[in-house]
C-alpha positions as CSV (number, residue, x, y, z in Angstrom):
1,M,0.0,0.0,0.0
2,T,1.3,3.4,-0.9
3,D,2.1,5.7,2.0
4,I,0.5,9.0,0.9
5,S,1.8,10.8,3.9
6,A,5.4,10.3,2.7
7,D,7.2,12.7,0.3
8,P,7.4,11.5,-3.3
9,P,11.0,11.8,-4.5
10,V,12.0,15.4,-5.2
11,P,13.8,15.7,-8.6
12,D,16.9,17.8,-9.3
13,A,16.5,21.0,-11.3
14,A,17.2,19.3,-14.6
15,S,14.2,17.0,-14.2
16,A,11.9,19.3,-12.4
17,A,9.6,19.8,-15.4
18,T,8.8,16.0,-15.4
19,Y,8.1,16.0,-11.6
20,H,5.0,14.1,-10.5
21,P,3.7,14.1,-6.9
22,G,3.2,10.4,-6.8
23,P,0.3,8.0,-6.7
24,R,-2.9,9.2,-5.0
25,W,-1.7,12.7,-5.1
26,A,-5.4,13.9,-5.3
27,V,-6.1,12.6,-1.7
28,R,-3.1,14.6,-0.4
29,Y,-3.9,17.7,-2.3
30,F,-7.7,17.9,-1.7
31,S,-7.3,17.1,2.0
32,I,-4.9,20.0,2.4
33,F,-6.9,22.3,0.1
34,G,-10.1,21.4,2.0
35,G,-8.7,22.0,5.4
36,Q,-7.1,25.4,4.3
37,S,-10.4,26.3,2.6
38,L,-12.4,25.8,5.8
39,S,-9.8,27.8,7.7
40,L,-10.0,30.7,5.2
41,I,-13.8,30.8,5.5
42,G,-13.5,30.9,9.3
43,S,-10.9,33.7,9.1
44,A,-13.2,35.7,6.8
45,L,-16.2,35.2,9.1
46,T,-14.1,36.4,12.0
47,Q,-13.0,39.5,10.1
48,F,-16.6,40.4,9.5
49,V,-17.5,39.9,13.2
50,L,-14.7,42.0,14.3
51,M,-15.3,44.8,11.9
52,W,-19.0,44.8,12.7
53,W,-18.2,45.0,16.5
54,I,-15.9,48.0,15.8
55,T,-18.7,49.6,13.8
56,S,-21.4,49.1,16.4
57,M,-19.2,50.1,19.3
58,T,-17.6,53.3,17.8
59,G,-19.5,54.3,14.7
60,S,-16.2,55.9,13.6
61,V,-14.8,56.0,10.1
62,A,-11.3,56.5,11.6
63,A,-11.7,53.4,13.7
64,L,-12.6,51.3,10.7
65,A,-9.9,52.7,8.7
66,M,-7.3,51.9,11.4
67,A,-8.7,48.3,11.4
68,G,-8.3,48.1,7.7
69,I,-4.7,49.2,7.9
70,A,-4.0,46.7,10.6
71,A,-5.6,43.9,8.6
72,L,-3.8,44.7,5.3
73,L,-0.5,46.5,5.8
74,P,1.5,43.9,7.7
75,Q,0.8,41.3,5.1
76,A,2.2,43.6,2.3
77,L,5.2,44.7,4.3
78,L,6.3,41.4,5.7
79,A,5.6,39.4,2.6
80,P,9.3,39.5,1.5
81,I,10.4,37.9,4.8
82,G,7.6,35.4,4.6
83,G,8.5,34.3,1.1
84,T,12.1,34.0,1.9
85,L,11.4,31.8,4.9
86,A,9.1,29.7,2.8
87,D,11.9,28.9,0.5
88,R,14.5,28.4,3.2
89,Y,12.6,26.3,5.7
90,S,9.8,23.7,5.6
91,R,6.6,25.2,4.1
92,R,4.5,22.6,5.8
93,L,5.9,23.6,9.2
94,L,5.5,27.3,8.4
95,M,1.8,26.9,7.5
96,I,1.2,24.9,10.7
97,V,3.0,27.5,12.9
98,T,1.2,30.5,11.4
99,D,-2.1,28.8,11.9
100,L,-1.2,28.1,15.5
101,V,-0.1,31.7,16.0
102,S,-3.5,32.9,14.6
103,A,-5.3,30.4,16.8
104,L,-3.4,31.5,20.0
105,C,-4.3,35.1,19.0
106,M,-8.0,34.2,18.7
107,M,-7.9,32.4,22.0
108,V,-6.8,35.6,23.7
109,L,-9.5,37.5,22.0
110,I,-12.2,35.0,23.1
111,W,-11.0,35.2,26.7
112,L,-11.0,39.1,26.6
113,F,-14.6,39.1,25.3
114,A,-15.7,36.6,27.9
115,S,-14.0,38.4,30.8
116,G,-15.4,41.8,29.7
117,G,-11.9,43.2,29.4
118,I,-11.9,43.8,25.6
119,A,-10.7,47.1,24.3
120,L,-10.4,48.5,20.8
121,W,-6.7,48.3,20.8
122,H,-6.9,44.6,21.5
123,I,-8.8,44.2,18.2
124,Y,-6.2,46.2,16.3
125,V,-3.3,44.1,17.7
126,A,-5.1,40.9,16.9
127,M,-5.7,42.0,13.3
128,F,-2.1,43.0,13.0
129,V,-0.8,39.7,14.2
130,R,-3.2,37.7,12.0
131,S,-2.2,39.8,9.0
132,A,1.5,39.3,9.8
133,A,0.8,35.5,10.0
134,Q,-0.8,35.6,6.6
135,A,2.4,37.1,5.2
136,F,4.2,33.9,6.0
137,Q,1.4,31.5,5.3
138,M,0.3,32.6,1.8
139,P,3.7,32.3,0.0
140,A,4.3,28.9,1.6
141,A,0.9,27.7,0.5
142,S,1.2,29.1,-3.1
143,A,4.6,27.6,-3.5
144,S,3.5,24.2,-2.2
145,V,0.8,23.7,-4.9
146,A,3.4,22.9,-7.6
147,M,4.7,20.1,-5.5
148,L,1.3,18.7,-4.6
149,V,-0.3,18.3,-8.1
150,P,0.9,17.2,-11.5
151,Q,2.0,19.9,-13.8
152,D,-1.0,19.5,-16.1
153,F,-3.3,20.1,-13.1
154,L,-1.8,23.5,-12.1
155,Q,-4.3,25.6,-14.0
156,R,-7.2,23.7,-12.5
157,A,-5.7,24.0,-9.0
158,S,-5.4,27.8,-9.6
159,G,-9.1,27.9,-10.8
160,L,-10.2,26.0,-7.6
161,S,-8.3,28.6,-5.4
162,Q,-10.0,31.5,-7.3
163,M,-13.4,29.8,-6.9
164,L,-12.7,29.5,-3.1
165,M,-12.2,33.3,-2.9
166,G,-15.6,33.7,-4.5
167,V,-17.2,31.4,-1.9
168,V,-15.4,33.4,0.9
169,T,-16.7,36.7,-0.6
170,I,-20.2,35.5,-0.6
171,A,-20.3,33.5,2.6
172,A,-18.3,35.6,5.1
173,A,-20.9,38.4,5.8
174,P,-24.1,36.2,6.0
175,L,-22.3,33.5,8.0
176,G,-20.8,36.1,10.3
177,A,-24.2,37.8,10.8
178,L,-25.8,34.4,11.5
179,A,-23.2,33.5,14.0
180,M,-23.6,36.9,15.9
181,S,-27.4,36.5,15.9
182,L,-27.2,33.0,17.5
183,M,-24.5,33.3,20.1
184,P,-22.3,35.7,22.0
185,I,-19.4,37.2,20.1
186,G,-16.9,35.1,21.9
187,W,-18.6,31.9,20.8
188,A,-18.8,33.3,17.3
189,L,-15.1,33.9,17.2
190,S,-14.6,30.3,18.4
191,I,-15.8,29.1,15.0
192,D,-12.5,30.5,13.6
193,L,-10.6,28.5,16.1
194,F,-12.4,25.3,15.1
195,T,-11.8,25.9,11.4
196,M,-8.1,26.5,12.1
197,V,-7.9,23.1,13.7
198,L,-9.4,21.6,10.6
199,G,-6.8,23.4,8.5
200,I,-3.9,22.1,10.6
201,V,-4.9,18.4,10.8
202,P,-4.3,17.6,7.2
203,L,-0.9,19.2,7.4
204,L,0.0,17.0,10.3
205,I,-1.1,13.9,8.4
206,F,0.3,14.6,4.9
207,A,3.8,15.6,3.8
208,V,4.4,18.7,1.6
209,P,7.5,18.1,-0.5
210,Q,9.7,21.0,-1.7
211,H,12.9,21.7,-3.5
212,P,15.6,22.6,-1.0
213,M,17.4,26.0,-1.5
214,P,20.9,25.4,-3.0
215,E,23.6,26.1,-0.5
216,D,25.3,28.6,-2.8
217,E,22.2,30.7,-2.8
218,R,21.9,31.0,1.0
219,G,22.8,34.2,2.8
220,S,21.0,36.9,4.8
221,L,17.2,37.2,4.4
222,W,17.7,40.3,2.2
223,T,20.2,38.6,0.0
224,E,17.9,35.6,-0.5
225,F,14.9,37.8,-1.2
226,K,17.0,39.7,-3.8
227,G,17.6,36.4,-5.5
228,G,13.8,36.1,-6.2
229,V,13.7,39.7,-7.4
230,A,16.7,39.2,-9.6
231,L,15.0,36.1,-11.2
232,V,12.0,38.2,-12.2
233,W,14.0,41.2,-13.3
234,S,16.4,39.1,-15.4
235,D,13.7,37.2,-17.2
236,K,12.0,39.4,-19.8
237,G,8.8,37.4,-19.8
238,L,8.4,37.5,-16.0
239,R,9.5,41.1,-15.9
240,N,6.8,42.1,-18.4
241,L,4.2,40.0,-16.6
242,Y,4.9,41.7,-13.3
243,G,5.0,45.1,-14.9
244,L,1.6,44.5,-16.6
245,L,0.0,43.3,-13.3
246,A,1.4,46.3,-11.4
247,V,-0.3,48.7,-13.8
248,V,-3.6,46.7,-13.8
249,V,-3.6,46.7,-10.0
250,L,-3.0,50.5,-9.9
251,L,-5.9,51.0,-12.3
252,L,-8.5,48.5,-11.1
253,M,-8.1,48.3,-7.3
254,P,-9.3,51.8,-6.7
255,L,-12.5,51.1,-8.8
256,H,-13.4,48.2,-6.5
257,T,-13.0,50.5,-3.5
258,L,-15.0,53.3,-5.0
259,V,-17.9,51.3,-6.4
260,P,-20.2,52.3,-3.5
261,L,-19.6,55.9,-4.5
262,L,-20.5,55.1,-8.1
263,I,-23.7,53.4,-6.9
264,M,-24.7,56.3,-4.7
265,T,-23.9,59.3,-7.0
266,H,-24.7,57.7,-10.4
267,F,-27.2,55.0,-9.9
268,G,-28.9,56.6,-6.9
269,G,-28.6,53.4,-4.9
270,G,-27.7,52.7,-1.3
271,A,-26.4,49.8,0.9
272,P,-28.7,47.2,-0.5
273,Q,-27.5,47.9,-4.1
274,V,-23.9,47.7,-2.9
275,A,-24.6,44.4,-1.2
276,M,-26.2,43.0,-4.4
277,L,-23.2,44.1,-6.4
278,E,-20.7,42.5,-4.0
279,G,-22.8,39.3,-4.0
280,L,-22.7,39.2,-7.7
281,A,-19.0,39.7,-7.7
282,G,-18.7,36.7,-5.4
283,I,-20.9,34.6,-7.7
284,G,-18.8,35.8,-10.7
285,M,-15.7,34.7,-8.9
286,I,-17.1,31.3,-8.3
287,L,-18.2,30.9,-11.9
288,G,-14.8,32.1,-13.2
289,G,-13.1,29.7,-10.9
290,I,-15.2,26.8,-12.1
291,A,-14.5,27.8,-15.7
292,A,-10.8,28.0,-15.1
293,S,-10.7,24.6,-13.4
294,L,-12.7,22.8,-16.0
295,S,-11.0,24.3,-19.1
296,V,-7.3,24.3,-19.5
297,P,-6.1,26.3,-22.6
298,K,-3.1,25.4,-24.7
299,R,-2.1,29.1,-24.7
300,A,-2.5,30.1,-21.1
301,M,-1.1,33.7,-21.4
302,R,-3.3,34.5,-24.4
303,R,-6.3,33.4,-22.4
304,A,-5.2,35.4,-19.4
305,L,-4.6,38.6,-21.3
306,G,-7.9,38.2,-23.3
307,A,-9.9,37.7,-20.0
308,L,-8.2,40.7,-18.4
309,I,-9.1,42.9,-21.5
310,I,-12.7,41.8,-21.0
311,A,-12.5,42.5,-17.3
312,N,-11.3,46.0,-17.9
313,L,-13.8,46.8,-20.6
314,A,-16.6,45.4,-18.3
315,L,-15.6,48.0,-15.7
316,M,-15.6,50.7,-18.3
317,L,-19.0,49.7,-19.4
318,T,-20.2,49.7,-15.8
319,G,-19.3,53.4,-15.7
320,L,-21.0,54.1,-19.1
321,V,-24.4,52.6,-18.2
322,P,-27.1,55.2,-17.8
323,G,-28.1,55.8,-14.1
324,N,-31.6,54.4,-14.6
325,L,-30.2,51.0,-15.8
326,F,-28.6,49.7,-12.7
327,W,-29.5,46.1,-13.6
328,L,-27.3,46.4,-16.7
329,G,-24.4,47.8,-14.6
330,M,-24.8,44.8,-12.4
331,I,-24.5,42.4,-15.4
332,F,-21.3,44.2,-16.6
333,W,-19.8,44.1,-13.0
334,A,-20.5,40.4,-12.7
335,A,-19.1,39.7,-16.1
336,G,-15.9,41.6,-15.1
337,S,-15.6,39.5,-12.0
338,V,-15.9,36.3,-14.1
339,A,-13.3,37.5,-16.5
340,L,-10.9,38.7,-13.8
341,V,-10.7,35.2,-12.3
342,V,-10.4,33.5,-15.6
343,G,-7.5,35.8,-16.4
344,N,-5.8,35.5,-13.0
345,A,-5.9,31.7,-12.7
346,P,-3.6,31.0,-15.7
347,M,-1.1,33.6,-14.6
348,V,-0.7,32.0,-11.2
349,A,-0.3,28.6,-12.9
350,I,2.3,30.0,-15.2
351,L,4.4,31.3,-12.3
352,Q,4.1,27.9,-10.5
353,A,5.2,26.1,-13.7
354,V,7.9,28.4,-14.9
355,V,9.6,29.6,-11.6
356,P,12.0,27.0,-9.9
357,N,10.2,25.7,-6.9
358,H,13.0,26.8,-4.5
359,L,12.3,30.4,-5.5
360,Q,8.5,30.4,-5.7
361,G,8.0,31.6,-2.1
362,R,10.0,34.7,-2.8
363,V,8.5,35.3,-6.3
364,F,5.0,34.9,-4.9
365,S,5.8,37.2,-1.9
366,L,7.0,39.8,-4.4
367,L,3.6,39.6,-6.1
368,T,1.8,39.9,-2.7
369,M,3.9,42.9,-1.7
370,M,3.4,44.6,-5.2
371,M,-0.4,44.2,-4.9
372,G,-0.6,45.1,-1.3
373,V,1.4,48.4,-1.8
374,G,0.1,49.1,-5.3
375,A,-3.6,49.1,-4.2
376,P,-3.3,52.0,-1.7
377,I,-1.0,53.9,-4.1
378,G,-3.5,53.5,-6.9
379,L,-6.3,54.8,-4.5
380,V,-4.2,57.8,-3.5
381,V,-3.7,58.7,-7.2
382,A,-7.3,57.9,-8.2
383,T,-8.9,60.0,-5.4
384,P,-8.0,63.5,-6.7
385,V,-8.5,62.3,-10.3
386,G,-12.0,61.1,-9.4
387,E,-12.8,64.3,-7.6
388,A,-11.7,66.3,-10.6
389,I,-13.5,64.3,-13.4
390,G,-16.1,62.4,-11.4
391,V,-16.2,58.8,-10.3
392,R,-18.2,57.7,-13.3
393,A,-15.6,59.1,-15.7
394,L,-12.9,57.5,-13.5
395,F,-14.4,54.1,-14.2
396,V,-14.4,54.8,-17.9
397,V,-10.9,56.1,-18.1
398,A,-9.3,53.5,-15.8
399,G,-11.1,50.6,-17.5
400,L,-10.1,51.8,-21.0
401,L,-6.5,52.3,-20.0
402,G,-6.4,48.9,-18.3
403,A,-7.8,47.2,-21.4
404,L,-5.2,49.0,-23.7
405,I,-2.3,47.9,-21.4
406,C,-3.5,44.3,-21.6
407,V,-3.8,44.6,-25.4
408,S,-0.2,45.8,-25.5
409,G,0.8,42.6,-23.7
410,L,-0.4,40.5,-26.6
411,F,2.4,42.2,-28.7
412,S,5.1,41.4,-26.1
413,R,7.1,38.5,-27.5
414,P,8.8,37.6,-24.1
415,L,5.4,37.7,-22.4
416,M,3.7,35.5,-25.0
417,R,6.6,33.1,-25.0
418,L,6.0,32.2,-21.4
419,D,3.4,29.7,-22.9
420,D,6.2,27.9,-24.6
421,R,7.9,27.2,-21.3
422,L,4.9,25.4,-19.8
423,P,5.3,21.6,-19.5
424,A,2.4,20.9,-21.8
425,Q,3.8,23.0,-24.6
426,Q,7.3,21.5,-24.1
427,D,5.8,18.0,-24.4
428,A,4.0,19.0,-27.6
429,S,7.2,20.4,-29.1
430,A,9.1,17.3,-28.2
431,A,6.4,15.2,-29.8
């Protein structure tokens, strides 16, 4: 009988493209993926509960903004360290430890709520610690996928991850509200503790193989992180990919933040309409994830860019829709969510297939940092522009520019040649 908890043999760099995770890999992968999925849903539920508590206790925009910073900034700033450690040490152990840290943090919060000693700053500290833990957990998880599934399953695995994010988007708020209506807040937070345990158990049972970092590449954390940056910068295809994604993040992320303002000022809607749009976005993410997991294109980069073009144009059309046709704006917004996921999944799979596994933690952490820092920068730039030309025009201009940037990617030979480096394409060429 095959021991599915043991590591399959890890190949050297020369044979990495032919690596296979061994028999019954699906049991290992879906057990870990399922556990991490439940843990993610529990964390999202907790985030909703804590944000609602801050809202109900303070009614302060500044308090909510501080909570948002505490929940997002550490992940962006600490991602380089997290990615470097994910390449240097056991990713499996790193995921277990970060989940335990988050669980310990949640236990302290539950005790504070139960004893009546909770204060606002306790919530901020807890959000900061949990966000910092994510900076170490996410690169380890992303880099582990390539060693848990066959190469030809990478795009499907990426689609499943995107689908999960859609489930989280839809489920977090109603599940959090339901939990708060049925039990005290301390018990509601204990759901997150239970799902963390479900996330840790598969990691204790199953091994997560990885390529060791070569001795000649070891050094200080900064030196090792620069090795990941150097790989992206020296590879024209990866450099163009990261540059394109950076521009798209700068253009699109502010639109997702400002959509409530568009609904209020242009469509004359309120909170129910915002909730409907966010729900549709989650449904779109699920549909996009299903589509990406069921259909694997031969030219992944071409599909990714085509889908991102559609996503940008959908946002532009959302701004162009007349104010009395909110239902049509909802359709364009949902279509954009589907396209965004369909475009994102192949790009993640390309990085998992093209980047050497012992560098993937750093490469993915660079992407996390770029998006985490790029989103607020884009918002800072977009805010005065939106005030000058109006939020509706901002949607139109940003969507059109994003589409044009993605169209230019189709004419980048290094970018399009990333497809030729995928295992499926290499096998086809050899045949």
